[in-house]
C-alpha positions, 0 to 999 in steps of 0.5 A, spaced: 500 500 500 502 506 498 504 511 503 499 517 501 493 512 500 487 512 505 483 506 504 477 504 508 475 497 509 468 495 512 468 488 513 464 482 516 466 477 520 464 471 516 467 474 509 471 468 507 474 472 501 478 476 505 482 470 508 482 468 515 488 472 517 484 479 516 481 482 523 475 478 524 471 485 525 470 491 521 476 496 521 479 502 517 486 502 515 489 509 514 496 512 513 498 519 516 504 523 514 508 529 516 512 533 512 517 539 514 523 542 510 529 544 514 536 547 513 541 542 513 547 543 518 551 537 517 554 533 511 557 526 510 562 526 504 564 520 501 569 519 495 575 514 493 582 515 491 583 511 486 589 509 481 590 504 475 597 502 472 600 496 469 605 497 475 602 495 482 608 500 485 606 506 481 598 505 482 600 504 490 604 510 490 599 515 486 594 513 491 598 514 497 601 521 494 593 523 493 591 521 499 596 525 503 594 531 499 586 530 501 588 529 508 592 536 508 586 539 504 581 536 510 586 539 515 587 546 512 579 546 512 579 545 520 576 538 520 578 534 526 581 527 525 576 524 529 571 526 523 575 523 518 574 515 516 580 513 512 579 506 510 584 501 508 588 501 501 585 496 497 588 493 490 585 489 485 588 486 478 584 488 472 584 485 465 583 489 459 581 487 453 585 488 447 581 489 441 587 489 436 587 481 436 586 479 429 581 474 431 577 478 435 578 481 442 583 477 447 585 479 454 590 484 455 596 485 460 593 486 467 593 493 470 593 494 478 587 498 481 589 501 488 584 505 492 582 508 498 575 510 501 574 516 505 568 518 509 568 525 512 563 528 517 562 536 515 560 539 522 560 546 518 556 545 512 557 551 509 564 549 508 562 544 503 562 548 496 569 550 497 571 543 499 567 540 494 570 544 488 577 543 490 576 535 491 573 535 484 579 539 481 583 533 484 586 527 480 584 520 482 578 522 486 572 518 484 565 517 487 564 524 490 558 525 493 555 528 499 549 527 504 546 532 508 543 531 515 541 535 521 544 534 528 538 534 531 535 529 527 532 525 533 528 531 536 525 532 529 524 525 528 520 525 534 516 531 532 514 528 525 512 522 528 507 525 533 504 529 527 504 523 523 500 519 528 495 525 529 494 525 522 492 518 521 487 519 527 484 525 524 483 521 517 480 515 520 475 519 524 473 523 518 472 516 514 468 513 520 464 519 520 463 519 512 460 512 513 456 514 519 460 509 523 464 511 530 471 510 530 473 504 535 480 503 538 487 502 534 488 495 533 495 495 530 500 501 528 506 500 523 511 506 521 512 502 515 506 500 510 502 494 511 504 490 505 499 485 507 493 485 512 494 479 516 495 476 523 503 478 522 501 486 522 507 489 525 514 490 522 516 497 525 522 500 522 522 508 522 521 510 515 524 517 515 527 519 509 529 525 505 526 527 498 529 523 493 529 516 496 535 517 500 534 515 507 537 520 512 540 524 506 540 527 500 545 525 495 548 530 491 553 526 486 558 531 484 562 526 480 562 529 473 559 536 475 562 543 474 564 547 480 558 551 480 554 545 482 557 544 488 552 547 493 548 546 499 541 545 499 537 551 502 532 546 505 531 538 505 524 535 506 523 530 512 517 526 512 514 521 517 509 516 516 504 512 520 500 506 518 494 504 523 488 500 523 482 502 527 476 498 529 470 500 526 464 500 530 456 502 529 454 509 531 449 509 536 442 512 533 
């Protein structure tokens, strides 16, 4: 069931077509949602330093030199060492195809691909355009991307969840009144959509995402972008969803 749909189901206890796993009473299934646009104050930057060369030694040396330049750049930007996660160096052997072989392509000589991944937390998100531009201008930098977040995300989650819960209840009350019924007690609640209404209803796992489908962030892929495109979004939209099933009762006449 899509998050933005609101569905009312009025069932009878003995309706076999619905299956035995559905609640044996009339019910309403609703989805409440809450949306809020906030300015980001954090950014998580991910990228890799990568080099390819027929010589493993040359590729390793290129990565080591570029990685040190990256660390110097981050230090100059005032980023604490504790906010820099530099992974171990990885090496792979890559065989390229030689299309000049008379009978077709064949496996060419091996090339060595050496890489080192970085993950950097920017506590001053305003530093991203300058830092991102300098990283873009560096050779051997691949997969550069930034995810924007809020330092008070836990508080925002709680506020959005409360608002989404109220929205679900109000939707259910309006639906019940529209059918001349009375809203009963809530029977099940989930922060994930109900894939199927059955006896195993709950798989609670907070659905809290920024627009674009990226959980806990908006990914701005910088690889191949110009320096003018390395920007901090003015706002990031946060969303919360609550799915609920309420018992539907006959209104007194």
